[in-house]
C-alpha positions as CSV (number, residue, x, y, z in Angstrom):
1,M,51.2,-36.3,69.5
2,A,54.7,-35.9,68.0
3,E,57.2,-33.7,69.8
4,P,57.8,-30.4,68.1
5,G,61.1,-30.3,66.3
6,P,63.7,-27.6,66.5
7,P,62.8,-24.2,65.0
8,T,63.3,-24.0,61.3
9,A,65.3,-21.2,59.6
10,A,62.1,-19.7,58.4
11,A,60.6,-19.7,61.9
12,L,63.7,-18.0,63.2
13,R,63.6,-15.4,60.5
14,G,59.9,-14.8,61.3
15,L,60.8,-14.3,65.0
16,L,63.5,-11.8,64.1
17,R,61.3,-10.0,61.7
18,S,58.6,-9.5,64.4
19,H,61.1,-8.0,66.8
20,R,62.4,-5.7,64.1
21,L,58.9,-4.6,63.4
22,G,58.4,-3.9,67.1
23,L,61.7,-2.0,67.3
24,R,60.8,0.0,64.2
25,G,57.4,1.0,65.7
26,L,59.2,2.3,68.8
27,V,61.8,4.2,66.7
28,V,59.0,5.8,64.7
29,V,57.1,6.9,67.8
30,L,60.3,8.3,69.4
31,L,61.4,10.0,66.1
32,A,57.9,11.7,65.8
33,V,58.2,12.9,69.4
34,V,61.7,14.3,68.9
35,I,60.7,16.1,65.7
36,W,57.6,17.5,67.4
37,V,59.5,18.7,70.4
38,S,62.3,20.2,68.2
39,L,59.9,22.2,66.1
40,S,57.9,23.3,69.1
41,L,61.0,24.5,71.0
42,G,62.1,26.3,67.9
43,I,58.9,28.3,68.1
44,L,58.7,28.6,71.8
45,L,62.3,29.3,72.8
46,P,62.5,32.9,71.5
47,V,59.2,33.7,73.4
48,L,60.4,31.9,76.6
49,G,63.8,33.6,76.4
50,S,62.1,37.0,76.6
51,V,60.3,36.0,79.8
52,F,62.8,33.9,81.7
53,S,66.4,34.4,82.5
54,G,69.0,32.0,81.1
55,A,69.3,29.9,84.2
56,D,65.5,29.7,84.7
57,L,65.0,28.8,81.0
58,R,67.6,26.0,81.3
59,L,65.8,24.7,84.4
60,L,62.5,24.8,82.7
61,I,63.8,22.8,79.7
62,R,65.2,20.2,82.1
63,V,61.9,19.9,83.9
64,I,60.0,19.5,80.6
65,A,62.5,16.9,79.3
66,A,62.2,14.9,82.5
67,L,58.4,15.0,82.3
68,L,58.5,13.8,78.7
69,L,61.0,11.0,79.4
70,L,59.0,9.9,82.4
71,L,55.4,10.3,81.3
72,I,55.6,9.1,77.7
73,P,57.2,5.7,78.4
74,T,54.8,5.3,81.4
75,A,51.8,5.9,79.2
76,G,53.1,3.3,76.7
77,I,53.7,0.7,79.5
78,Y,50.3,1.4,81.0
79,S,48.6,0.9,77.6
80,L,50.2,-2.5,77.3
81,I,49.3,-3.5,80.8
82,G,45.7,-2.4,80.3
83,Q,45.3,-4.4,77.1
84,Y,46.8,-7.5,78.8
85,A,44.4,-7.1,81.7
86,F,41.5,-6.9,79.4
87,W,42.7,-9.9,77.4
88,E,43.1,-11.9,80.5
89,G,39.5,-11.0,81.6
90,W,40.6,-9.0,84.7
91,L,38.6,-6.0,83.4
92,T,35.0,-6.0,82.4
93,G,32.8,-3.8,80.2
94,L,32.9,-5.5,76.8
95,P,31.0,-8.7,76.0
96,R,32.8,-11.9,75.2
97,P,32.8,-12.8,71.5
98,A,30.8,-16.0,72.4
99,D,28.0,-13.8,73.8
100,L,28.0,-11.7,70.7
101,F,27.6,-14.7,68.5
102,R,25.0,-16.3,70.8
103,S,22.8,-13.3,70.4
104,A,23.2,-13.1,66.7
105,A,20.8,-15.7,65.3
106,S,21.1,-15.7,61.6
107,P,20.5,-18.2,58.7
108,S,24.2,-18.4,58.1
109,A,24.7,-19.9,61.5
110,T,22.9,-23.0,60.4
111,D,23.6,-22.9,56.7
112,P,27.1,-21.7,56.0
113,S,26.4,-21.5,52.2
114,A,23.6,-19.0,52.7
115,A,24.2,-15.4,52.1
116,P,21.3,-13.7,53.9
117,S,20.2,-10.2,53.2
118,P,19.2,-7.8,56.0
119,P,15.6,-6.9,56.4
120,S,14.4,-4.0,54.2
121,A,14.0,-1.7,57.1
122,A,17.4,-2.4,58.6
123,P,20.6,-0.5,57.6
124,T,22.6,-2.0,54.8
125,R,25.8,-0.2,55.6
126,F,27.5,1.3,58.6
127,L,30.1,4.1,58.4
128,V,32.5,4.1,61.4
129,Y,34.5,7.2,61.9
130,L,37.9,6.7,63.6
131,D,39.4,10.1,64.6
132,G,43.1,11.2,64.6
133,I,45.4,11.5,67.5
134,H,43.9,14.8,68.6
135,Q,40.9,12.8,70.0
136,V,40.7,13.0,73.8
137,A,37.0,12.0,74.4
138,R,33.9,10.6,72.7
139,D,32.8,14.1,71.9
140,H,34.5,15.3,68.7
141,P,35.7,18.9,68.4
142,P,33.3,21.3,66.6
143,R,35.4,21.4,63.5
144,V,35.3,17.6,63.2
145,L,31.5,17.5,63.9
146,R,30.9,20.0,61.0
147,L,32.6,17.6,58.6
148,L,30.8,14.6,59.9
149,D,27.5,16.5,59.7
150,E,28.1,17.3,56.0
151,I,28.9,13.7,55.3
152,E,25.9,12.4,57.3
153,R,23.5,14.7,55.3
154,G,24.7,13.2,52.1
155,L,24.5,9.5,53.0
156,D,21.8,7.3,51.5
157,P,19.0,6.2,53.7
158,G,20.4,2.7,54.2
159,T,23.7,4.0,55.7
160,V,24.2,4.8,59.4
161,L,27.2,6.9,60.7
162,L,28.8,5.8,64.0
163,K,30.4,8.8,65.6
164,G,32.2,9.1,69.0
165,M,34.2,5.9,68.8
166,E,37.3,6.3,71.0
167,S,39.9,4.7,68.8
168,Y,42.8,5.0,71.2
169,N,41.2,3.5,74.3
170,V,40.0,-0.1,74.3
171,L,38.2,0.4,77.6
172,P,34.5,1.2,77.4
173,V,35.0,4.5,79.2
174,K,36.6,7.8,78.5
175,L,40.2,8.3,79.3
176,A,39.1,10.7,82.1
177,D,37.0,7.9,83.6
178,D,39.7,5.2,83.5
179,R,40.1,4.0,87.1
180,G,43.8,3.5,86.8
181,S,44.8,6.8,85.2
182,A,41.8,9.2,85.5
183,W,43.7,11.3,88.0
184,L,46.4,12.1,85.4
185,W,44.1,12.6,82.4
186,R,41.7,14.9,84.2
187,R,44.5,17.1,85.3
188,L,46.0,17.2,81.8
189,F,42.7,18.0,80.3
190,A,42.1,20.8,82.8
191,L,45.6,22.3,82.2
192,Q,45.1,22.0,78.4
193,E,41.8,24.0,78.5
194,E,42.2,26.4,81.5
195,H,45.8,27.2,82.4
196,P,46.7,30.9,81.7
197,L,50.2,30.1,80.4
198,A,50.3,29.0,76.7
199,W,53.3,26.8,77.1
200,I,51.6,24.8,79.9
201,R,48.5,24.3,77.7
202,F,50.8,23.2,74.9
203,L,52.7,20.7,77.1
204,A,49.4,19.2,78.4
205,A,48.0,18.9,74.9
206,F,51.3,17.3,73.7
207,L,51.2,14.7,76.5
208,V,47.6,13.8,75.7
209,Q,48.4,13.4,72.0
210,A,51.6,11.5,72.7
211,N,49.5,8.8,74.4
212,N,47.5,8.5,71.2
213,V,50.7,8.4,69.1
214,I,51.9,5.5,71.2
215,K,48.6,3.7,70.5
216,V,49.2,4.1,66.8
217,G,52.7,2.6,67.3
218,I,51.2,-0.3,69.3
219,S,48.6,-1.0,66.6
220,S,51.3,-1.4,63.9
221,D,53.5,-3.6,66.1
222,G,53.7,-7.2,65.2
223,R,53.7,-8.4,68.9
224,Y,51.3,-6.2,70.8
225,G,49.2,-4.8,68.0
226,P,47.0,-8.0,67.5
227,I,45.7,-7.7,71.1
228,A,44.9,-4.0,70.8
229,N,43.3,-4.4,67.4
230,Y,41.2,-7.3,68.4
231,L,39.9,-5.4,71.4
232,L,39.1,-2.3,69.4
233,A,37.2,-4.5,66.8
234,L,35.2,-6.0,69.6
235,K,34.4,-2.5,70.9
236,I,33.2,-1.4,67.4
237,V,30.9,-4.4,67.0
238,H,29.5,-3.8,70.5
239,S,28.9,-0.1,69.6
240,L,27.1,-1.0,66.3
241,L,24.6,-3.4,67.8
242,P,22.3,-0.7,69.2
243,L,22.2,1.0,65.8
244,G,20.7,-2.0,64.0
245,F,23.8,-4.0,63.1
246,V,23.2,-7.8,63.0
247,I,26.1,-10.2,63.0
248,G,26.1,-12.4,60.0
249,Q,23.7,-10.3,57.9
250,H,26.3,-9.1,55.5
251,Q,25.8,-5.4,56.2
252,Q,28.8,-3.6,54.9
253,L,31.2,-1.9,57.4
254,V,33.1,1.1,56.1
255,L,35.9,2.3,58.3
256,L,36.6,6.1,57.8
257,G,39.9,7.0,59.4
258,Y,41.6,10.4,59.7
259,S,45.4,10.6,60.3
260,G,46.2,8.0,62.9
261,G,42.7,6.7,62.6
262,G,43.8,5.2,59.3
263,E,46.2,2.9,61.2
264,M,43.5,1.9,63.6
265,A,41.2,1.1,60.6
266,M,43.8,-1.1,59.0
267,G,44.5,-2.8,62.3
268,V,41.0,-3.8,63.1
269,A,39.8,-4.7,59.6
270,D,40.7,-8.4,59.6
271,Y,39.4,-8.9,63.2
272,L,36.3,-7.0,62.4
273,H,35.6,-9.1,59.3
274,H,35.8,-12.3,61.4
275,L,33.8,-11.0,64.3
276,S,31.0,-9.4,62.3
277,R,31.0,-11.8,59.3
278,S,30.5,-8.6,57.2
279,P,32.3,-7.2,54.2
280,I,34.9,-4.5,55.2
281,R,35.9,-1.4,53.3
282,I,38.4,1.3,54.4
283,L,38.4,5.0,53.6
284,T,41.2,7.3,54.9
285,F,41.9,11.0,54.5
286,C,45.3,12.4,55.5
287,G,45.9,8.8,56.7
288,V,49.1,7.8,58.6
289,F,49.3,4.0,58.7
290,S,51.8,1.2,58.4
291,G,50.1,-1.3,56.0
292,N,51.6,-4.1,58.1
293,Q,48.3,-5.8,58.8
294,Q,46.4,-8.6,57.1
295,L,44.3,-6.9,54.4
296,E,43.1,-9.7,52.1
297,H,39.6,-9.6,53.6
298,V,39.2,-5.9,52.9
299,E,37.1,-5.2,49.8
300,A,38.8,-1.8,49.0
301,I,41.2,0.7,50.5
302,E,40.5,4.2,49.2
303,M,42.7,7.1,50.3
304,V,42.2,10.8,50.0
305,V,45.4,12.7,50.4
306,G,46.4,16.4,50.4
307,S,49.1,17.8,48.2
308,R,50.3,19.9,51.2
309,D,50.2,17.1,53.8
310,P,53.8,16.4,55.1
311,V,52.5,14.3,58.0
312,A,50.9,11.7,55.8
313,A,54.0,11.8,53.5
314,F,56.2,11.2,56.6
315,G,54.0,8.2,57.5
316,R,54.8,6.6,54.2
317,L,58.5,7.0,54.7
318,A,58.3,5.9,58.4
319,Y,56.8,2.5,57.3
320,P,59.1,1.1,54.6
321,G,56.6,-1.6,53.8
322,R,54.5,0.9,51.9
323,L,57.5,1.7,49.6
324,D,57.9,0.1,46.2
325,L,61.3,-1.2,47.3
326,L,59.6,-4.0,49.3
327,P,57.3,-5.7,46.8
328,L,56.5,-8.7,49.1
329,S,55.1,-6.5,52.0
330,L,51.5,-6.9,52.9
331,W,50.7,-3.4,51.7
332,N,52.2,-4.0,48.2
333,Q,50.5,-7.3,48.0
334,A,47.2,-5.5,48.5
335,R,48.1,-3.0,45.8
336,R,48.8,-5.8,43.3
337,R,45.4,-7.3,44.1
338,G,43.9,-4.0,43.1
339,Q,42.5,-3.2,46.5
340,V,44.2,0.2,46.9
341,S,43.2,3.5,45.1
342,Q,44.1,7.1,45.8
343,Q,42.7,10.6,45.1
344,M,44.4,13.9,45.8
345,L,42.9,17.2,46.9
346,R,45.2,20.0,45.7
347,G,46.3,22.4,48.3
348,M,44.9,20.4,51.3
349,G,47.2,19.9,54.3
350,H,47.0,17.8,57.4
351,N,45.4,20.3,59.9
352,G,45.0,24.0,60.6
353,A,43.8,26.6,58.0
354,Y,44.5,24.2,55.1
355,G,43.5,21.0,56.8
356,P,40.5,18.7,56.0
357,F,38.3,20.3,58.7
358,S,38.9,23.9,57.5
359,D,36.4,26.0,55.7
360,R,38.5,25.8,52.6
361,F,38.4,22.0,52.2
362,R,35.6,20.7,54.4
363,S,32.9,20.7,51.8
364,S,35.1,19.4,48.9
365,L,36.4,16.6,51.1
366,A,32.9,15.7,52.1
367,R,31.8,15.5,48.5
368,C,34.9,13.4,47.6
369,L,34.2,10.9,50.4
370,L,30.5,10.7,49.5
371,D,31.4,10.1,45.9
372,L,33.7,7.2,46.9
373,L,31.0,5.8,49.1
374,S,28.5,5.8,46.2
375,R,30.8,3.7,44.1
376,P,30.8,-0.1,44.3
377,A,33.8,-1.5,46.1
């Protein structure tokens, strides 16, 4: 075998580009954290100032800043270490891809040209819901369940909805059951739900969601994202098998992502296509995503956006590859191939009283998503 030659200029440019992407992902996460903390302090400081003296308030701010500077980077490093450990086979819980394929006996395994159809009694399509960064466990909050219930009631008989997929944890357990960090998450969850002081509950909720924001940044990163996205794709396939999914039977997979769940959907799409040998379709509402991933195997990317959603709008600015200024980006290539479409719901925001789970917009959003699902990709 010939010795590899020196790296070409194109290879060096690719290496530099990957590091820029990684740095940009880190900057985006840090910027989001700074904006969130600044806005929150702008609301909380007048309240805290009426309770604490000036010296006590300054001490409190220093303690909170120290916790944020310590815990947020620690959560990011721990995420990367956990994904590496899973990749190296040190942790168990998910099957190996070889075992998945070995159990999936299908005509396409012996005849690559065959395009088999699933049995008439089996589902023909699976809708996989990927939640936003507020998700802390498999059990969705009641407001999310109400939307999913409306969607599920309107699905055709051949479509199965997969709920409870933890998008921000590749391990097959809840965050609170993770052996390496359960002690931290259980305390944060308890503080978030039970502590009598509002600012303590807010800080605990912020730290939990910061962990998920970091996972979104990792998914969009050109260096560490592929490992995380591959493991999440493997987890999704493994979760679909008990529901009647058969690898190689061309049952359509539709990834429905809210907020940061849109990024997770984009990240896993290509890996999921190769693992499942199924057509992939992406639906997002209030989606925040980079568009940095390989999307050529996605049949369609359909977005529902709100006219009062600053978070999704910020996501588009945070990832310049989605802007028209960079026509060669993967996202703009997908747009030129006609894969991307968008619908707007007037007046809908990102969360709260005007968010997609609110009484104002839940039913109209459910109808919009069901209408998109009923259309051919």
